[in-house]
C-alpha positions as CSV (number, residue, x, y, z in Angstrom):
1,M,-31.4,-21.4,48.3
2,V,-31.7,-18.4,45.9
3,R,-28.7,-17.0,47.2
4,A,-26.8,-20.1,46.4
5,A,-28.2,-20.2,42.8
6,V,-27.0,-16.5,42.3
7,L,-23.7,-17.3,43.6
8,G,-23.4,-20.3,41.3
9,V,-24.2,-18.1,38.3
10,I,-21.7,-15.5,39.3
11,V,-19.1,-18.3,39.8
12,V,-19.8,-19.7,36.4
13,A,-19.7,-16.3,34.8
14,A,-16.4,-15.6,36.4
15,G,-15.0,-18.7,35.1
16,L,-16.2,-17.8,31.6
17,L,-14.7,-14.3,31.9
18,S,-11.4,-15.6,32.9
19,S,-11.2,-18.1,30.4
20,P,-8.4,-17.7,27.5
21,V,-11.3,-17.4,24.9
22,A,-12.7,-14.7,26.9
23,A,-9.8,-12.8,27.2
24,Q,-9.2,-13.1,23.5
25,Q,-12.9,-12.0,22.7
26,Q,-12.5,-9.1,25.2
27,Q,-9.5,-7.9,23.4
28,Q,-11.1,-8.2,19.7
29,G,-14.8,-7.1,20.5
30,G,-15.3,-6.4,24.2
31,F,-17.5,-7.8,27.0
32,F,-20.8,-7.5,25.2
33,D,-19.5,-9.1,21.9
34,F,-18.2,-12.2,24.1
35,F,-21.8,-12.8,25.5
36,S,-23.3,-11.9,22.1
37,N,-21.4,-14.8,20.7
38,L,-22.6,-17.2,23.3
39,L,-26.2,-16.5,22.4
40,K,-25.8,-17.1,18.6
41,G,-27.5,-20.3,17.3
42,T,-26.2,-23.2,15.3
43,P,-25.9,-22.4,11.6
44,E,-29.3,-24.4,11.0
45,E,-30.9,-22.1,13.7
46,E,-29.6,-18.9,12.2
47,A,-30.5,-20.1,8.6
48,A,-34.4,-20.6,10.1
49,C,-34.3,-17.2,11.3
50,R,-32.3,-15.3,8.7
51,P,-35.5,-14.6,6.2
52,D,-37.1,-13.1,9.3
53,V,-34.1,-11.1,10.4
54,E,-33.8,-9.6,7.0
55,K,-37.5,-9.0,6.7
56,Y,-38.2,-7.5,10.2
57,C,-34.8,-6.8,11.9
58,H,-32.4,-5.8,9.5
59,D,-31.5,-2.6,11.3
60,A,-30.8,-4.5,14.5
61,E,-27.8,-6.2,13.1
62,P,-25.1,-7.1,13.8
63,D,-26.2,-6.7,17.6
64,T,-27.2,-10.2,18.6
65,F,-29.1,-8.8,21.6
66,R,-31.1,-6.3,19.4
67,V,-31.9,-8.8,16.8
68,L,-33.1,-11.1,19.5
69,G,-35.3,-8.5,21.1
70,C,-36.5,-7.6,17.5
71,L,-37.5,-11.2,16.8
72,K,-39.3,-11.4,20.2
73,E,-41.3,-8.2,19.5
74,Q,-42.0,-9.5,15.9
75,R,-43.3,-13.0,17.3
76,R,-46.5,-12.7,15.6
77,R,-45.1,-12.1,12.3
78,I,-42.2,-14.4,12.1
79,S,-42.1,-17.9,10.4
80,K,-42.9,-21.0,12.4
81,Q,-39.4,-22.2,12.0
82,C,-37.9,-19.1,13.6
83,L,-40.5,-19.2,16.3
84,A,-39.5,-22.7,17.1
85,V,-35.9,-21.7,17.5
86,L,-36.8,-18.9,19.9
87,E,-39.2,-21.3,21.9
88,S,-36.4,-23.9,22.0
89,H,-34.3,-21.3,23.9
90,G,-36.9,-20.3,26.3
91,Q,-37.5,-17.1,24.4
């Protein structure tokens, strides 16, 4: 059962990586930039967390992975709105 789930994730990832959008992203910014863009929130979610990113995580920008990690580390300090965004995405 676990192998089937892992295989499914691999197949989905392979499909994403072989798409024309993925090819364009890889040419423009590379593999990690493609996945970083997938992790970005909606404009409303980004607006909810913007003050916290500027206050606590400005040195992590523009790396989405580092910003997310920083916000998770600062969980006790960030605004309720930003915390709600993280929790809505299982973070």
